[in-house]
N, C-alpha and C positions, 0 to 999 in steps of 0.2 A: 503494500498500499503505499501511496505516496506520502511524503513527511508533510503536513498539515502546516503546523509551525514548531519549531523546537522551544520556544520560548513562550509561546501564548497560553490563555487559558484553554481550557476544555471548549470544544464546539458549541455545546450546549449553555455554555454561559455567555458568550459572546454576543455583542450588538450584533444583531441580522445584518448588517450591512458589512460586518466584518468575520462572522463565523465560517463561512465557504472560502475565505482565500486558501489558494492551493489546493483544492478539493476539485476532483473531477469526477463527474458523473457522467454515466452513460444510460441512455432510454435507448431503450429498440423496440422497433414495431415494425410491420411489415411494408406500410407504404404511407407517404405524406400525402395523402389526395385529401377531398373534404370529408369531414366528419367530427364527432365530438371528441375521440381519442386523439385523432390527429391535432386539432387545435389544441387540446391539453397537454400535447407532447411540445408544441410550440410555445405555449405560455409557461409552461414549467422551465424550458430551455432558456428564454427570457428572463425568468424569476434567476434563476441560478446566475445567469451572467450579471446582473445587476447586483447580486450579493458577493460577487467576486470568483464564482467558480468557473470550472471550464465545462461547458455542456456539450456533451457529444450526442448525436444521434444515429444509430444503426438503422439503416432502412435501404429500400431497395430505391427509392427516388418517389417522384410525386409534384404535381402542381406546387405545394406548399413548401420545397425545399430552397426556394428562394428567398422566401420570408423566413424560414428558420436561419439561414445566413445572415439576412440582415438583421435579424435581432440578438447576432452574436453567438447563435449556435453553430457547430461545427458539423457537416454531415460525414458520415462514414459510409459509403456504400457497401451494403451486405445483403445476401439473399434470404431476408428474413421472414420471407411467407411459406418458405418451402415445408411441407407437411411429410415429405419422405423421410422416413425414420435413420436411414444412414446420412442424409444430408442434415437432419437433426444434430447427429451425433459430431458431424463433421464442423458443424457451424460453433458447436461447443468448444472445440479444439481451436476454431479459429479466435474464437471469442477470450479463449485463454492467453492466446499471442496478443490480442488486443489489449486487454487489460495490462498485460505485464509492460508492453512498448508505450501506451499513452499513461499508465500509472492510475488506473482507474480505480476508484475507492468504492463505488456502487454502482450496481444494476439495478434499473427500472424497466420491467417488463410489461408491455401493455396489450399483448395478444398470445395466445396459447403456444403455438408452432414456436416462435421465437423464446417464450417463456421456457420451454424443454431445456433449450440450447443455452439459455441462460442459467437456469437451474444446473445444470451438470456442471459448469464452468465456474459458477460461485460456490459451490460445494467442494471441489477440487481446490481452488483457492482462498477458502474461508472469507469470502466477501460479502458483504451485505446486501441482501437480495429483495426487492420490493416487487409486489404486482399490483395492478389496477384491473379491478372488473369493471370495463367499460360497458360491458352488456351481460345480461342474464343467459348464460349458454344452455342450450337443451342437450339432452342425454337421452337418446333412443337406445341405448345399450349399455352393458356394463363396460366394455371396449371404451365407448365414446366418453362416459363418466369419468374413467382414469384420465382419458386425453385431458379431459376439461380440469381435471383435479389437480393439474400442476399450477394452476391460477392460487389455490388456496395452499401452498406449501413455503409461500415467500415468510421470512423475517417478519414483515408487514404485510397485510392485505388490506387494500384499498378498495372500498365501492363505493360507487360515486351516487348512491342515493340509497336510503333506509330500504327501499323495496328490494334493490340489488343485494343489500346485507342480509335481509330476510332469506330470500335465496340461497345465498352462500352457508347461511348457517344452519338450514335445512337440509342441505347436501354434503357439509362439511362440519359437523358440529366442533370438529377439535380446531379448528381456525378461528372459533369465536373469540378466544382471548388476544390472538393477534388481529383482529378484525379493526378498522378504521373507517368512518363514513365521512368522507369529503366529496361535498356536493361539486359538480362541475361548475366553475366559476364564469361569468360573463364580464368582457372588458367595457365598464360602463364609461367609458371615455368615448369609444367608438360608436357604442350602442346607446346614444343620447338624441334625442331631435335635435338640439341644438348644434350638434356635429355634422349634420348633414345638410348640404347646400340644396337649394331648389332646383339648381342646376344637374345634381346626380341624380334626384327624383324624376327630373323631365328627361333627361338621358336614358333611363332605365324604362320608364313608359312608352317612349319612341321605340327603344329595342324590342319591346313588347308588344308593339302595333296596338296599344291601348288608347284610343280616344279621349280627349281632354274632358271630357264629360262622365265617363264610365267610371265607376267605382272598382276596385279590385278586393276580390277575397283570394288570400295567397293560402296555398298549400306549399310550404317548403320541404322539401325532401327527396331523395332519390325515388326514382320510378321502381318500385316494388311493392308487391301486391299487400304486404302488411301495412304499409305506409297510408293505406286507405284512400288511394284515387278514386276507387269505384266507388266508395260512399260519398265523396264529395260530389261526383259527376250526379248520382241519385239525387242527393240534396239540393242541386243546382236545379235539376227538372221541376222539384217539387217548389223552390221558390219561384220559377219561372210561372209555373200555374198559379201562384199566388200572386203575381203580378210585381214583383220586384224588376223592376227594370234597370238599364243603363248600369248593371252589374256584369264584370266579367269574374271568371275563376280561373287563378293561373295556377298552375302545375310548375313549380321550380325546382327541377331536380335531374341530374344524370340519368339516362336509362342504363348505362355500364353494360350495355349489349343484350340487355332482356327485350329483344325486338317482338317476341311474340306477346309478352305482357304490353307494349307499346299498341301493337294492332290489335288486342284486346281492348285498350282505351279507347281508341278510336272509334272502333265500331260501337261502342257504349256511347260515344259521345254522340254520332251520329243517329242512334237509335232514339235517344233521347230529345232529339232535335236542338242540340245545342252547339252546333258548329258555330264557330266565330265567338262562342261564350264561353268556353272552357279549352283554354290556350296552352299548348306545353311549351315552353320556353327554354328548356334545358336548364344546366348549371348556370347560377348566379354568383358574382364573384363580388357583388356590393350588396349584402344582406341588409344592413342597415336602411339603406336605401329604399331595398325592397319593402321592409317593415314600416317605414314610414310612407310609402305610396299606399299601403293597403287598408281598405277600412275595416278589415278583419282578416284575422288568421285561423284557419281551421287546421287542426292535427288530428284527424279523426282513426288514428292508428287501429290496427285490428289485432296486433300482438301488443303486448306492454313495452312501454319505451322504459329503458333502463334507468335514463335522466331525463331525457326530453330538451334539448337543449333549446330548441326552437320556441318552446312556448315560453322559454325564461327569457330570451333575447327579445321575443314579441312586447312581453310587457314591460322590459326596460324600455323600449320605444313608444311606450304607452298605446299601442295597438290594441284593440279588443281580440281577447282569444279564445277559441272554444276547443275543448280538448276532448278526447274519449277517457273515460273516467275508469282508469285502471293502470299499473304501473307507477312509475315515479311521476307522472303528470298529476296526478292526485296529490302529490307532494308538494309541485310547485304551483299550482293554479288553487287560488282560493274561492272557495263556492260553496253554496248551501249543498248538504245539511250542516255542515260544520259552521258556518257563519250566515249570518243574515242575510239576506240578498243585496241590502245596499251597500254591504262591506265586502261584496265579491271583488277580485281582481280579474274574473273570465268567468268562462262557464264550462261544467263539465257535463257530458252525454253517454248515454249508455253505449257499450262499445257496438259498432257495426250499424247503428240505428238510422237511418238516412233521414225519418222524419223528424226525431230529437234533434238532430244535427242542421236541418233546414230550420226548425222552429228558433232554436238559439242564435242561429246567423240571423235570422230575421230581426230578431230582438235588439242583437248585436249594431246592426245597419241601421237601425231605426231609434237610436239612442239619441235624446236631444243634447245640445251642446253642453251644456252644465254637468248632464249625467255622464257624459264621454270624458270629460276634463276630471271628474271626480274619480272614474274608472282609472284614467290614465296614471292619476297622481297615486292612488293607491297600489298599482301594479308596480310602479318605479319604485315606490318606498319599499316594498315587500321583496323585491331584486336586490334592492342596494343592501337590505338588512341581511338576507339571507345566500344569495348565490353570486357575490362579487368577486371578480377575479383576483383580488386582494386577498379574500378570505382563502379560496382554495391554495393560492401560492403559499401563502404563509403557513398554512395547516400541512402541506404537502413536504417544504423545506422543513417543518419542526420534525417530521417524520425522518427525514434523510439525516437531520443533527442528533436526534437520538440514537440512530444506528450507528451513525460515525463515532458518536462517544463510547457506545457498548464496544464497537470494533477494536477502537484506540486502547481501552482498558485491557482487552482481552491481549493484544500483542504487545504490552506492556508488562504484563504478569510473567 
């Protein structure tokens, strides 16, 4: 392990801006494309750099590599996505060499396949090991459960929500004492209405071919069945029948090669008479402007969200949000019956219920100005209190500091 400081106080007792001087942390993730795990990787790399550490990320690459490097992280090209057992073993040997060459002090794995390689390497080198569950993995067989289980074998296991934590404890109760809940953080300097110019919103609307008089209901998320695009299309047809006019429904997300699903969506749109009203716009690189352009955001996922980043981002931007009432979105959006209606920060509707989604969207779209302003203020305050980037980064760095202190003590004994 690299020498943190020969004369300094233990890491855990230093001021936060000093305690990581000389430390090297390696995060490993399959690729740096759009997604909550990927964004968190970059955010933590940025926090580490600002705290004085070297932040390495081993990954195959992706559209976010440039941002990683711009924020001080170092990209290590690495075949981190392979699930081939022999290649996983080979990756463990490569990680061992990388640890020695770069004097890595701690490894943080954010996906199962690279976690296996990281687990083998850290065990051999007696190095602190952290994992983060960015999703609740399904296990259709005992072999699959064993494959998933590597994520519960770290010195500290981070869950991105209480929902995810409950799933971990149910499947791997032995990990309970090593489990920490650290909610995904939102960059409140970027996701704030005052940070988004009128020109950015107008550029996005023109790119999407949305007319000036049209309102937008936005569904942000990759095009895959469980994200609920079918449910929104059906809700859009119901709203059209109810006389909601001058509204378009934007599906913003990559198809990621799912051509069959895209064809199914297009057929559904045509069958419901919604051509020109439901728009597929592909990946959006300016999500703050997307939320600010929207009159409402719909997140009708049919499988539970492990965190639900988009629901939090939409609330930070003051946009009315309607989510399916399961998974972690039930944690992130305040709504009846837990609170009274006039204190809500959004709407929660039964899973897969297009009628209920349409009803909630109708309510959101017909809010008066004062009611909408009140909702926006409550939603923003809710996110600031519970889901800020600073809270997430500080909590994660606290985990690193705790493990580095323990590791150093063991080496000194």
